[in-house]
KEKE-816755 format. One record per atom (N, C-alpha, C): atom name; residue in one letter; residue number from 1; x, y, z negated. Coordinates in steps of 0.2 Angstrom, whole numbers, padded with zeros to 4 digits. Layout:
<rs>
@name: CA	resn: a	resi: NUM	x: X	y: Y	z: Z
...
</rs>
This chain:
<rs>
@name: N	resn: m	resi: 1	x: 0360	y: -0147	z: 0417
@name: CA	resn: m	resi: 1	x: 0366	y: -0146	z: 0412
@name: C	resn: m	resi: 1	x: 0372	y: -0143	z: 0418
@name: N	resn: a	resi: 2	x: 0376	y: -0139	z: 0415
@name: CA	resn: a	resi: 2	x: 0379	y: -0136	z: 0417
@name: C	resn: a	resi: 2	x: 0387	y: -0140	z: 0419
@name: N	resn: t	resi: 3	x: 0389	y: -0138	z: 0427
@name: CA	resn: t	resi: 3	x: 0397	y: -0140	z: 0426
@name: C	resn: t	resi: 3	x: 0400	y: -0137	z: 0423
@name: N	resn: a	resi: 4	x: 0408	y: -0142	z: 0425
@name: CA	resn: a	resi: 4	x: 0412	y: -0136	z: 0421
@name: C	resn: a	resi: 4	x: 0414	y: -0132	z: 0426
@name: N	resn: y	resi: 5	x: 0413	y: -0130	z: 0431
@name: CA	resn: y	resi: 5	x: 0415	y: -0126	z: 0438
@name: C	resn: y	resi: 5	x: 0409	y: -0121	z: 0436
@name: N	resn: d	resi: 6	x: 0403	y: -0121	z: 0435
@name: CA	resn: d	resi: 6	x: 0399	y: -0117	z: 0432
@name: C	resn: d	resi: 6	x: 0401	y: -0112	z: 0426
@name: N	resn: i	resi: 7	x: 0404	y: -0114	z: 0422
@name: CA	resn: i	resi: 7	x: 0405	y: -0112	z: 0416
@name: C	resn: i	resi: 7	x: 0411	y: -0110	z: 0416
@name: N	resn: i	resi: 8	x: 0417	y: -0111	z: 0420
@name: CA	resn: i	resi: 8	x: 0422	y: -0106	z: 0421
@name: C	resn: i	resi: 8	x: 0420	y: -0103	z: 0427
@name: N	resn: i	resi: 9	x: 0422	y: -0096	z: 0428
@name: CA	resn: i	resi: 9	x: 0421	y: -0092	z: 0434
@name: C	resn: i	resi: 9	x: 0427	y: -0090	z: 0436
@name: N	resn: r	resi: 10	x: 0432	y: -0087	z: 0433
@name: CA	resn: r	resi: 10	x: 0439	y: -0086	z: 0439
@name: C	resn: r	resi: 10	x: 0443	y: -0084	z: 0432
@name: N	resn: p	resi: 11	x: 0450	y: -0086	z: 0434
@name: CA	resn: p	resi: 11	x: 0455	y: -0084	z: 0428
@name: C	resn: p	resi: 11	x: 0456	y: -0075	z: 0428
@name: N	resn: i	resi: 12	x: 0458	y: -0073	z: 0422
@name: CA	resn: i	resi: 12	x: 0459	y: -0067	z: 0423
@name: C	resn: i	resi: 12	x: 0467	y: -0065	z: 0423
@name: N	resn: i	resi: 13	x: 0469	y: -0062	z: 0428
@name: CA	resn: i	resi: 13	x: 0476	y: -0060	z: 0430
@name: C	resn: i	resi: 13	x: 0478	y: -0051	z: 0427
@name: N	resn: t	resi: 14	x: 0481	y: -0051	z: 0422
@name: CA	resn: t	resi: 14	x: 0483	y: -0044	z: 0419
@name: C	resn: t	resi: 14	x: 0489	y: -0045	z: 0417
@name: N	resn: e	resi: 15	x: 0494	y: -0042	z: 0415
@name: CA	resn: e	resi: 15	x: 0500	y: -0039	z: 0412
@name: C	resn: e	resi: 15	x: 0500	y: -0043	z: 0404
@name: N	resn: q	resi: 16	x: 0495	y: -0044	z: 0401
@name: CA	resn: q	resi: 16	x: 0494	y: -0045	z: 0396
@name: C	resn: q	resi: 16	x: 0493	y: -0053	z: 0395
@name: N	resn: s	resi: 17	x: 0489	y: -0055	z: 0399
@name: CA	resn: s	resi: 17	x: 0489	y: -0062	z: 0401
@name: C	resn: s	resi: 17	x: 0495	y: -0066	z: 0405
@name: N	resn: m	resi: 18	x: 0498	y: -0061	z: 0409
@name: CA	resn: m	resi: 18	x: 0505	y: -0065	z: 0410
@name: C	resn: m	resi: 18	x: 0510	y: -0064	z: 0405
@name: N	resn: e	resi: 19	x: 0509	y: -0063	z: 0401
@name: CA	resn: e	resi: 19	x: 0516	y: -0061	z: 0395
@name: C	resn: e	resi: 19	x: 0513	y: -0067	z: 0391
@name: N	resn: d	resi: 20	x: 0507	y: -0069	z: 0390
@name: CA	resn: d	resi: 20	x: 0506	y: -0074	z: 0385
@name: C	resn: d	resi: 20	x: 0507	y: -0081	z: 0389
@name: N	resn: l	resi: 21	x: 0509	y: -0081	z: 0396
@name: CA	resn: l	resi: 21	x: 0512	y: -0088	z: 0397
@name: C	resn: l	resi: 21	x: 0516	y: -0092	z: 0395
@name: N	resn: d	resi: 22	x: 0521	y: -0091	z: 0392
@name: CA	resn: d	resi: 22	x: 0526	y: -0093	z: 0388
@name: C	resn: d	resi: 22	x: 0523	y: -0096	z: 0383
@name: N	resn: i	resi: 23	x: 0518	y: -0094	z: 0380
@name: CA	resn: i	resi: 23	x: 0516	y: -0096	z: 0373
@name: C	resn: i	resi: 23	x: 0510	y: -0100	z: 0374
@name: N	resn: k	resi: 24	x: 0508	y: -0101	z: 0381
@name: CA	resn: k	resi: 24	x: 0504	y: -0105	z: 0383
@name: C	resn: k	resi: 24	x: 0496	y: -0105	z: 0382
@name: N	resn: k	resi: 25	x: 0495	y: -0097	z: 0384
@name: CA	resn: k	resi: 25	x: 0488	y: -0092	z: 0383
@name: C	resn: k	resi: 25	x: 0487	y: -0090	z: 0388
@name: N	resn: y	resi: 26	x: 0481	y: -0093	z: 0391
@name: CA	resn: y	resi: 26	x: 0479	y: -0093	z: 0396
@name: C	resn: y	resi: 26	x: 0470	y: -0089	z: 0395
@name: N	resn: a	resi: 27	x: 0469	y: -0085	z: 0401
@name: CA	resn: a	resi: 27	x: 0464	y: -0080	z: 0399
@name: C	resn: a	resi: 27	x: 0458	y: -0081	z: 0406
@name: N	resn: f	resi: 28	x: 0451	y: -0082	z: 0404
@name: CA	resn: f	resi: 28	x: 0445	y: -0085	z: 0409
@name: C	resn: f	resi: 28	x: 0441	y: -0079	z: 0408
@name: N	resn: e	resi: 29	x: 0438	y: -0078	z: 0413
@name: CA	resn: e	resi: 29	x: 0430	y: -0077	z: 0414
@name: C	resn: e	resi: 29	x: 0425	y: -0081	z: 0414
@name: N	resn: v	resi: 30	x: 0420	y: -0081	z: 0409
@name: CA	resn: v	resi: 30	x: 0417	y: -0089	z: 0408
@name: C	resn: v	resi: 30	x: 0407	y: -0087	z: 0407
@name: N	resn: a	resi: 31	x: 0404	y: -0093	z: 0407
@name: CA	resn: a	resi: 31	x: 0399	y: -0090	z: 0409
@name: C	resn: a	resi: 31	x: 0396	y: -0087	z: 0401
@name: N	resn: k	resi: 32	x: 0392	y: -0081	z: 0402
@name: CA	resn: k	resi: 32	x: 0389	y: -0080	z: 0397
@name: C	resn: k	resi: 32	x: 0384	y: -0083	z: 0391
@name: N	resn: s	resi: 33	x: 0383	y: -0089	z: 0393
@name: CA	resn: s	resi: 33	x: 0378	y: -0093	z: 0389
@name: C	resn: s	resi: 33	x: 0384	y: -0098	z: 0388
@name: N	resn: a	resi: 34	x: 0390	y: -0100	z: 0389
@name: CA	resn: a	resi: 34	x: 0394	y: -0105	z: 0387
@name: C	resn: a	resi: 34	x: 0395	y: -0103	z: 0380
@name: N	resn: n	resi: 35	x: 0395	y: -0109	z: 0377
@name: CA	resn: n	resi: 35	x: 0400	y: -0108	z: 0369
@name: C	resn: n	resi: 35	x: 0408	y: -0111	z: 0370
@name: N	resn: k	resi: 36	x: 0410	y: -0111	z: 0365
@name: CA	resn: k	resi: 36	x: 0416	y: -0112	z: 0363
@name: C	resn: k	resi: 36	x: 0419	y: -0121	z: 0365
@name: N	resn: i	resi: 37	x: 0414	y: -0123	z: 0363
@name: CA	resn: i	resi: 37	x: 0415	y: -0131	z: 0364
@name: C	resn: i	resi: 37	x: 0414	y: -0135	z: 0371
@name: N	resn: e	resi: 38	x: 0407	y: -0130	z: 0376
@name: CA	resn: e	resi: 38	x: 0408	y: -0131	z: 0382
@name: C	resn: e	resi: 38	x: 0414	y: -0127	z: 0386
@name: N	resn: i	resi: 39	x: 0418	y: -0124	z: 0383
@name: CA	resn: i	resi: 39	x: 0423	y: -0120	z: 0389
@name: C	resn: i	resi: 39	x: 0429	y: -0124	z: 0387
@name: N	resn: k	resi: 40	x: 0429	y: -0127	z: 0381
@name: CA	resn: k	resi: 40	x: 0437	y: -0132	z: 0379
@name: C	resn: k	resi: 40	x: 0436	y: -0139	z: 0385
@name: N	resn: k	resi: 41	x: 0429	y: -0140	z: 0383
@name: CA	resn: k	resi: 41	x: 0430	y: -0148	z: 0388
@name: C	resn: k	resi: 41	x: 0428	y: -0145	z: 0396
@name: N	resn: a	resi: 42	x: 0427	y: -0140	z: 0399
@name: CA	resn: a	resi: 42	x: 0427	y: -0137	z: 0406
@name: C	resn: a	resi: 42	x: 0434	y: -0138	z: 0407
@name: N	resn: i	resi: 43	x: 0438	y: -0135	z: 0402
@name: CA	resn: i	resi: 43	x: 0445	y: -0132	z: 0404
@name: C	resn: i	resi: 43	x: 0450	y: -0137	z: 0404
@name: N	resn: e	resi: 44	x: 0447	y: -0141	z: 0400
@name: CA	resn: e	resi: 44	x: 0451	y: -0151	z: 0400
@name: C	resn: e	resi: 44	x: 0451	y: -0152	z: 0405
@name: N	resn: e	resi: 45	x: 0443	y: -0153	z: 0407
@name: CA	resn: e	resi: 45	x: 0441	y: -0158	z: 0413
@name: C	resn: e	resi: 45	x: 0443	y: -0155	z: 0418
@name: N	resn: i	resi: 46	x: 0444	y: -0148	z: 0421
@name: CA	resn: i	resi: 46	x: 0446	y: -0146	z: 0428
@name: C	resn: i	resi: 46	x: 0454	y: -0144	z: 0428
@name: N	resn: f	resi: 47	x: 0459	y: -0142	z: 0423
@name: CA	resn: f	resi: 47	x: 0466	y: -0144	z: 0422
@name: C	resn: f	resi: 47	x: 0469	y: -0150	z: 0421
@name: N	resn: d	resi: 48	x: 0466	y: -0156	z: 0415
@name: CA	resn: d	resi: 48	x: 0467	y: -0160	z: 0415
@name: C	resn: d	resi: 48	x: 0474	y: -0158	z: 0409
@name: N	resn: v	resi: 49	x: 0472	y: -0155	z: 0403
@name: CA	resn: v	resi: 49	x: 0476	y: -0151	z: 0399
@name: C	resn: v	resi: 49	x: 0473	y: -0152	z: 0391
@name: N	resn: t	resi: 50	x: 0477	y: -0152	z: 0388
@name: CA	resn: t	resi: 50	x: 0474	y: -0151	z: 0380
@name: C	resn: t	resi: 50	x: 0474	y: -0144	z: 0378
@name: N	resn: v	resi: 51	x: 0468	y: -0144	z: 0374
@name: CA	resn: v	resi: 51	x: 0466	y: -0136	z: 0373
@name: C	resn: v	resi: 51	x: 0465	y: -0137	z: 0365
@name: N	resn: i	resi: 52	x: 0469	y: -0133	z: 0362
@name: CA	resn: i	resi: 52	x: 0471	y: -0131	z: 0354
@name: C	resn: i	resi: 52	x: 0465	y: -0127	z: 0351
@name: N	resn: k	resi: 53	x: 0463	y: -0122	z: 0354
@name: CA	resn: k	resi: 53	x: 0460	y: -0118	z: 0351
@name: C	resn: k	resi: 53	x: 0456	y: -0112	z: 0358
@name: N	resn: v	resi: 54	x: 0450	y: -0110	z: 0357
@name: CA	resn: v	resi: 54	x: 0447	y: -0104	z: 0362
@name: C	resn: v	resi: 54	x: 0443	y: -0100	z: 0358
@name: N	resn: t	resi: 55	x: 0445	y: -0093	z: 0360
@name: CA	resn: t	resi: 55	x: 0443	y: -0087	z: 0357
@name: C	resn: t	resi: 55	x: 0439	y: -0084	z: 0362
@name: N	resn: t	resi: 56	x: 0433	y: -0081	z: 0360
@name: CA	resn: t	resi: 56	x: 0427	y: -0079	z: 0366
@name: C	resn: t	resi: 56	x: 0428	y: -0070	z: 0363
@name: N	resn: t	resi: 57	x: 0424	y: -0067	z: 0368
@name: CA	resn: t	resi: 57	x: 0423	y: -0060	z: 0365
@name: C	resn: t	resi: 57	x: 0420	y: -0059	z: 0373
@name: N	resn: t	resi: 58	x: 0417	y: -0054	z: 0371
@name: CA	resn: t	resi: 58	x: 0411	y: -0052	z: 0375
@name: C	resn: t	resi: 58	x: 0412	y: -0044	z: 0377
@name: N	resn: v	resi: 59	x: 0413	y: -0043	z: 0384
@name: CA	resn: v	resi: 59	x: 0418	y: -0038	z: 0387
@name: C	resn: v	resi: 59	x: 0411	y: -0031	z: 0389
@name: N	resn: k	resi: 60	x: 0409	y: -0027	z: 0385
@name: CA	resn: k	resi: 60	x: 0403	y: -0023	z: 0387
@name: C	resn: k	resi: 60	x: 0405	y: -0019	z: 0396
@name: N	resn: g	resi: 61	x: 0400	y: -0019	z: 0397
@name: CA	resn: g	resi: 61	x: 0400	y: -0013	z: 0406
@name: C	resn: g	resi: 61	x: 0404	y: -0007	z: 0404
@name: N	resn: k	resi: 62	x: 0405	y: -0005	z: 0409
@name: CA	resn: k	resi: 62	x: 0408	y: 0002	z: 0407
@name: C	resn: k	resi: 62	x: 0402	y: 0006	z: 0413
@name: N	resn: k	resi: 63	x: 0401	y: 0013	z: 0410
@name: CA	resn: k	resi: 63	x: 0398	y: 0018	z: 0411
@name: C	resn: k	resi: 63	x: 0401	y: 0018	z: 0421
@name: N	resn: k	resi: 64	x: 0395	y: 0020	z: 0427
@name: CA	resn: k	resi: 64	x: 0400	y: 0022	z: 0434
@name: C	resn: k	resi: 64	x: 0394	y: 0026	z: 0436
@name: N	resn: r	resi: 65	x: 0396	y: 0031	z: 0439
@name: CA	resn: r	resi: 65	x: 0393	y: 0036	z: 0443
@name: C	resn: r	resi: 65	x: 0395	y: 0035	z: 0449
@name: N	resn: t	resi: 66	x: 0389	y: 0036	z: 0453
@name: CA	resn: t	resi: 66	x: 0391	y: 0035	z: 0461
@name: C	resn: t	resi: 66	x: 0388	y: 0041	z: 0466
@name: N	resn: g	resi: 67	x: 0390	y: 0046	z: 0463
@name: CA	resn: g	resi: 67	x: 0386	y: 0052	z: 0464
@name: C	resn: g	resi: 67	x: 0381	y: 0058	z: 0457
@name: N	resn: a	resi: 68	x: 0378	y: 0061	z: 0459
@name: CA	resn: a	resi: 68	x: 0377	y: 0066	z: 0454
@name: C	resn: a	resi: 68	x: 0372	y: 0065	z: 0448
@name: N	resn: m	resi: 69	x: 0366	y: 0060	z: 0450
@name: CA	resn: m	resi: 69	x: 0361	y: 0058	z: 0446
@name: C	resn: m	resi: 69	x: 0360	y: 0049	z: 0446
@name: N	resn: p	resi: 70	x: 0361	y: 0044	z: 0449
@name: CA	resn: p	resi: 70	x: 0364	y: 0039	z: 0447
@name: C	resn: p	resi: 70	x: 0367	y: 0037	z: 0443
@name: N	resn: a	resi: 71	x: 0368	y: 0036	z: 0435
@name: CA	resn: a	resi: 71	x: 0372	y: 0034	z: 0432
@name: C	resn: a	resi: 71	x: 0370	y: 0025	z: 0429
@name: N	resn: g	resi: 72	x: 0376	y: 0022	z: 0429
@name: CA	resn: g	resi: 72	x: 0374	y: 0016	z: 0429
@name: C	resn: g	resi: 72	x: 0378	y: 0012	z: 0427
@name: N	resn: y	resi: 73	x: 0379	y: 0004	z: 0425
@name: CA	resn: y	resi: 73	x: 0384	y: 0002	z: 0419
@name: C	resn: y	resi: 73	x: 0386	y: -0006	z: 0426
@name: N	resn: t	resi: 74	x: 0393	y: -0005	z: 0425
@name: CA	resn: t	resi: 74	x: 0396	y: -0011	z: 0426
@name: C	resn: t	resi: 74	x: 0393	y: -0018	z: 0423
@name: N	resn: k	resi: 75	x: 0394	y: -0024	z: 0424
@name: CA	resn: k	resi: 75	x: 0392	y: -0028	z: 0422
@name: C	resn: k	resi: 75	x: 0395	y: -0031	z: 0416
@name: N	resn: t	resi: 76	x: 0392	y: -0033	z: 0411
@name: CA	resn: t	resi: 76	x: 0395	y: -0036	z: 0405
@name: C	resn: t	resi: 76	x: 0396	y: -0043	z: 0406
@name: N	resn: w	resi: 77	x: 0402	y: -0046	z: 0403
@name: CA	resn: w	resi: 77	x: 0403	y: -0053	z: 0404
@name: C	resn: w	resi: 77	x: 0409	y: -0055	z: 0399
@name: N	resn: k	resi: 78	x: 0409	y: -0062	z: 0399
@name: CA	resn: k	resi: 78	x: 0413	y: -0065	z: 0393
@name: C	resn: k	resi: 78	x: 0418	y: -0067	z: 0395
@name: N	resn: k	resi: 79	x: 0424	y: -0065	z: 0391
@name: CA	resn: k	resi: 79	x: 0430	y: -0068	z: 0391
@name: C	resn: k	resi: 79	x: 0433	y: -0074	z: 0387
@name: N	resn: a	resi: 80	x: 0437	y: -0080	z: 0391
@name: CA	resn: a	resi: 80	x: 0439	y: -0084	z: 0383
@name: C	resn: a	resi: 80	x: 0446	y: -0084	z: 0384
@name: N	resn: v	resi: 81	x: 0450	y: -0083	z: 0380
@name: CA	resn: v	resi: 81	x: 0459	y: -0087	z: 0379
@name: C	resn: v	resi: 81	x: 0459	y: -0093	z: 0376
@name: N	resn: v	resi: 82	x: 0460	y: -0098	z: 0380
@name: CA	resn: v	resi: 82	x: 0461	y: -0103	z: 0377
@name: C	resn: v	resi: 82	x: 0471	y: -0107	z: 0377
@name: N	resn: k	resi: 83	x: 0472	y: -0108	z: 0371
@name: CA	resn: k	resi: 83	x: 0479	y: -0108	z: 0370
@name: C	resn: k	resi: 83	x: 0477	y: -0118	z: 0369
@name: N	resn: l	resi: 84	x: 0484	y: -0120	z: 0373
@name: CA	resn: l	resi: 84	x: 0486	y: -0126	z: 0375
@name: C	resn: l	resi: 84	x: 0491	y: -0129	z: 0371
@name: N	resn: s	resi: 85	x: 0490	y: -0134	z: 0367
@name: CA	resn: s	resi: 85	x: 0495	y: -0139	z: 0362
@name: C	resn: s	resi: 85	x: 0502	y: -0138	z: 0368
@name: N	resn: d	resi: 86	x: 0508	y: -0138	z: 0362
@name: CA	resn: d	resi: 86	x: 0514	y: -0139	z: 0366
@name: C	resn: d	resi: 86	x: 0519	y: -0145	z: 0369
@name: N	resn: s	resi: 87	x: 0513	y: -0149	z: 0369
@name: CA	resn: s	resi: 87	x: 0513	y: -0156	z: 0374
@name: C	resn: s	resi: 87	x: 0511	y: -0155	z: 0381
@name: N	resn: s	resi: 88	x: 0506	y: -0151	z: 0379
@name: CA	resn: s	resi: 88	x: 0503	y: -0152	z: 0386
@name: C	resn: s	resi: 88	x: 0506	y: -0146	z: 0392
@name: N	resn: k	resi: 89	x: 0504	y: -0150	z: 0397
@name: CA	resn: k	resi: 89	x: 0506	y: -0146	z: 0405
@name: C	resn: k	resi: 89	x: 0503	y: -0139	z: 0403
@name: N	resn: g	resi: 90	x: 0506	y: -0136	z: 0408
@name: CA	resn: g	resi: 90	x: 0504	y: -0128	z: 0410
@name: C	resn: g	resi: 90	x: 0498	y: -0129	z: 0416
@name: N	resn: i	resi: 91	x: 0496	y: -0122	z: 0415
@name: CA	resn: i	resi: 91	x: 0491	y: -0125	z: 0422
@name: C	resn: i	resi: 91	x: 0494	y: -0121	z: 0429
@name: N	resn: e	resi: 92	x: 0494	y: -0125	z: 0431
@name: CA	resn: e	resi: 92	x: 0497	y: -0123	z: 0438
@name: C	resn: e	resi: 92	x: 0495	y: -0116	z: 0443
@name: N	resn: l	resi: 93	x: 0489	y: -0114	z: 0440
@name: CA	resn: l	resi: 93	x: 0485	y: -0108	z: 0444
@name: C	resn: l	resi: 93	x: 0489	y: -0101	z: 0445
@name: N	resn: f	resi: 94	x: 0491	y: -0101	z: 0438
@name: CA	resn: f	resi: 94	x: 0493	y: -0096	z: 0434
@name: C	resn: f	resi: 94	x: 0503	y: -0096	z: 0436
@name: N	resn: e	resi: 95	x: 0505	y: -0102	z: 0436
@name: CA	resn: e	resi: 95	x: 0513	y: -0101	z: 0436
@name: C	resn: e	resi: 95	x: 0517	y: -0098	z: 0442
@name: N	resn: g	resi: 96	x: 0513	y: -0098	z: 0446
@name: CA	resn: g	resi: 96	x: 0519	y: -0092	z: 0453
@name: C	resn: g	resi: 96	x: 0517	y: -0088	z: 0450
@name: N	resn: m	resi: 97	x: 0512	y: -0085	z: 0446
@name: CA	resn: m	resi: 97	x: 0511	y: -0076	z: 0444
@name: C	resn: m	resi: 97	x: 0517	y: -0074	z: 0441
@name: N	resn: a	resi: 98	x: 0520	y: -0077	z: 0438
@name: CA	resn: a	resi: 98	x: 0525	y: -0075	z: 0429
@name: C	resn: a	resi: 98	x: 0531	y: -0073	z: 0432
</rs>
């Protein structure tokens, strides 16, 4: 069975994810095999917060070239956006970024 740290790979830090911090939305890269229930439990276990909603999307790899012939793709990965309850504290990992 996968641990919480196997499910949550890394936080996503972009302009849009930083704008959503004031409404308590946080974005993470997660394991492709993880479902919404597993993601919710993992976030609550790692950061000790209360999760209201989890939305997921699969981000397709982009086509890349490293010369004339060998064209390939970057990896396909899964993104999860987590909405916390109003009474829940924020995730400290993101607090210094905004």
